[in-house]
N, C-alpha and C positions, 0 to 999 in steps of 0.2 A: 504480637505479631497482626497486623491491620487487616482484616476483612477486602477484598475483593469489591465488594459494596463503598465500603466506607473510604479506600483509595479514590475510586471513583466521584464519589463526592464530593473530596476532599479538591480531586481533579479541576469537578466543574465550578467547584468556590473558586477557586485560584485565576482561570478561565475568567470568569464574570467577576472579577477583581482586576483584572487589565488596567491598567491609565489610556486604555481608549478611546475617552471622549474629549477629539481635541481637538483644533480646524488646521485645514478646512473639511469640515464634517462630509465633503464630497470623496475626500481621502479615507477617512476612519471610516464610516461608514458601513462602507463594503466590509469592510477586516473584521468589525462587530458581529456582521448580518454571518458570515465564513463562521468565524468561531463557535457561533451558537447556535449554529444551523444542525445540531446532533452529531450525529458519528459515534463510531462505536470507543472512542477513547485511546484504540489499541498500543499507539506505540508510547503515551506517556506512561499507563496503566505496566507497562512490559517494562518501561524503567526502572518504576517504582518497584515492582515484584521483581525484578531481577534481584535489585537495591538490599532488598528483604531477604534474600538466601543467605546472602553472609551476612550482613549486621542491620537488624532489626531497629537497633537504636539511630541510625542512620537515616531512615528512611524520609523523617522530616527534611531534610537538605537536598535529597531526591527530586521534589517535587519542581524546582527552578528549574535543571534542565528537561526534566521532562515535560515541561509546559511549553519549554525551548523547541524541543523537539516536535509539536503539537503543533504550535507557529510555522514552522520551517513545511510539516508535511501540510497542510491548509496552504501555503504561498505556492506550492506545485502543483494543486488540486487549480489552485486559480486560474493559471496560464496553460494547464489545462486543458479547464475548458475553454479557453477560448481557441489553443489550436485544434480541440474537437468536435469544434461550435457544440458544447453537449449543453441540450434545454433546459436540462433535470439534472438535480443532485440531491441526493437524499429526500427524495421524494417532495424536492422544490426546488427553483427556478433558481438556476447555475448566478453566479455572481457576474458574468459576463451578459447574462440575456434579461436580467433586471436591471444591472448598470451600463452595461459597454463594455465594449472591447477594450476600448482606452482605460478605461477605471480599473479595469479587470486586472490590466498588465501594470498599470500605476501602483494601485493597494497591493496587490502581488510583492513586488517592486519594493513598496515597505514592509510586508511581513517578514519579509528575510532579514531585512533590518532590523527589526524586532527580535525577534530570533535569534541575534546574534547577540543583541543589548540584553536581555533575558539573559543567555547563554552564561554571559560574564558577570553574572548578580550569584554565580554558583560557590560556593562557598568548600573547596574538597581539595586536599594532597594532590589529589589526582585531577586538578585541574590543566594542567596542561595537555596530559595527553586527552585528556575531553575534548578539549579546542579545538587539537590537532582531528582528531574523529568526526566531530563533527563537520571541519572545514573540508579534508578529505571526501563523506558520505555528501556535503551539498552537490559537488562537483563532481562525484561519481551519478548520482542520480539526473542532474543534466547528459551526464553522456548518454546515458539510459536510454532520455527521453528524444534523444537526436537520434539513435541508433531507432526507437521506435520511428521516428518521422523517416527516414532513408529509407527505412522499410517500406514506405508506404508505396515507390516510386519502383521496387524491384520483385520483380517475380518468381528470382532464387532462394529466399529463404532458407535455412535447413534448421530442423531443429537444435541446434545445439546454439544457432545463432540466434534463434529466438529466448533459450533460457539463461543467454547470457545477459540478452538485453533487459529480460524481468528480473535477472539478478541484483542488474545495477538499477533499474527504476525502481524496484519494489524492495527486492531483499537487501539491500546494503543497509536501509535505512531500519527496516526491522533490527537488522541485527546489532547495527550502533546504537540502539536503545539499550539494550537487552546489553552489550557492552558498558554504555554510559551506566547504567544501573548498578553491574557488579563494582565498576573502579568505585564508582558514589560508595558503595557500603565495603572498601577495602578488598575486594580478589583480588588475588595476586593474578599479572597477564596471562597464566595460559590458562586459570580460569576464565577471567574476563573473556578469551580468547575462546573458548568453550562455547559460553553463552551465546556471540556474536556467529560462529557454524553453527547453532541452534534454529538461530536469527533466521541465516539464511538460506536452510531449509528449510522453516516454519514461511517464510518468505514466496519461497519460489509452490510451494505446496496452496499457501494463500493465492497466490495470484494465477495460478491455472485452475482453481476454485472458482475464482471469481471470472473468469473466462469463461467455464463450465456455466455458470449460471448468467451469464451475458445473453445463453442461447439460451437453454433450459428453465432459468428461473422460471418465478415464480411472478408477475410484474405487479401482483399488490403489495409481493412483501420485497420485493430485491431493490426499490428504491430508485432504481434506474428501468428506462426504455428495456426490454425484453428485445434482442436482435441487432443493437446497436452497434456492433462491431462486424455485423453481415452487413448493413446497410451502408457501412464506413470501407467493406474491405478491405477491414484490419486484419494483418497477418498476425497471425493466433498460432496456439499449439493445434488448436482445432481445426484449422484452414488448410494450416501446413502440411500435417498430417493427411489429410483428406486430400488434396491434389496431388501426394506423393502415392497416395492408395488408388486414387481411383482409374479408371478403367478408359483409355484416350478417351472415348463415347465422352463418358461424363465428366474426364476431366475437361472438355470441350466446352460441357455445357456451361464446368464453374466457372469457365474462362471468362464465355460471353459475358455472364450475367456481373461479373465481377470489371469486364470492360465497359457496361454500359453507363452513360452519363444519365441518359432518364430512364424509370424504372418504376415501375410497380413497388414498393418497400415491404409493402405485406408478401406479394409474391417472390423478393428476391429473397427474405428471410424462411420462407417456406419449403422453395428449393434449395437450399444449401443448405441447410438445418434437415433437409432430406436425405440428402447425400451423407452428412454424419453419421447419421442411424443407419444407413445403408453400407457404411465400413467399420460402423462398430465406433467411430473418434472419440464418441462420449465415453466409451466404455474404457476405449486404452487411456483417454485424459483422466479418468478417474482411477486408473493404476500406478499413474504415474504420479497424480496428487497421494495416494498411498503410500510410495517409493519414498518421495522425501517428507512425510510425516514418518516415518519407519527412520530414516535418521536422524530426525529430530527426535523420534522418541527415544533415540538407544544411547545420545550425548545425555539428557535424563537421565534418564537410567546408573550413569557413572557420577553422575553430580549428588543423586538420590543414594546411591552405594554407601557413600563416604560420608553418610548421614546426614545428605546436607537438606532443605526443606525444600521441595521443587513440585510437588502438589499442586500449590494454584498456579503454576507455571504449564504443568500438564495439562490439567484442566479446561484455562483458556486457552489452549491449544487447540485440543479438540472440538471446544464449540467453536472456533473458526474453523476449521476445516469440514465441520458439521454444519454449518448454517446457511441457510435460503434465503441471506440479504448480504 
C-alpha cells in the first residue's frame, strides 16, 4: 500500500508531465500556471486512496482519472475567479488577475476539454460508469455555480437551499472522485456508492469549514483574503443564519451594509463578523461541520468493520476538517 506522501509525489509528477507546452503559448501558459500553482491535490488523492481501499494493485491505473479530476477542478477555479473577481488564490495572483478575464475563460474551456481527453485514457472495465459519472458531475457543478450566482440577487435564501448549492458546487466532485477510485479498484456498485456518500458529507463539511475560515481564518495561512465573502455580500451559511437570528435592529444594520455599493471594506468585515460572533453563528457553523463529519465517519466505520483499510481516508478527512487554510 502506497503512503499518502508517495501518492502526492506521483500526482505532482504526473501533472508536471502533462503535454501542455503547446502553441499558442498564450492559451496554455495560464493552464500550466494554474496546474502548477500549488493546491492540496485533495481530489486526485481521494481518487487514488479510494482505489487502494479495494485493490492496491490497481492504483497505477487510478492516476489517470485522478489527474482528469484535478484538471477539471482547476478549470472550475479559473471560471470561479472570473465571476468572483478574485485577485488571490493559493497566495498568488489568480489567472484572470494575471492574464485577464478573456484568457482565463478560454484557458478554462481548454482545461475542461483536456480533462475529458485525459479521462478517456483510463484503463478500466468500469470505464463507462466512470465516464457517465464524470459527465453528470460536470453538469452538477455548473448547476451549483448557477445557484450560487442566482443567490446574489436574492435576500430570502434558506439554509436548506444553501446546503443544496454547496452539495452541487463542491460535494458532488469530492464524492465523484472517491467513487471513481472505488470503481477503478473493482468495488461493487454498492460499495462505490458508500464512498460517494462519504464524499458528499465530507464535501459539505469541507465547504462549511472553508466559509468559516474565510471569515475567521488567519490571512497568513489561509491563502486568500480574509473577509472576501463579506465584502462581496456572498450568501453563506454564516450570513443566512445571522440574518435569521438577528434582532430587527441588527438585521436592518446588516442589510444596510449588504446594500451599500460604496463602503470601507474593513469596516464592513468587522461589522458583519461582529454580528456573527454576537449571535453565535461561528459556533453554529462549527456544530454543522461536526454533524456532517460524523455522518462521513459512520460510513468509514462500516467499511472498516468489514476489514477494509480506510485509515488513510480517515486521516485525510480529519486533516481537511481541522485545517487552517
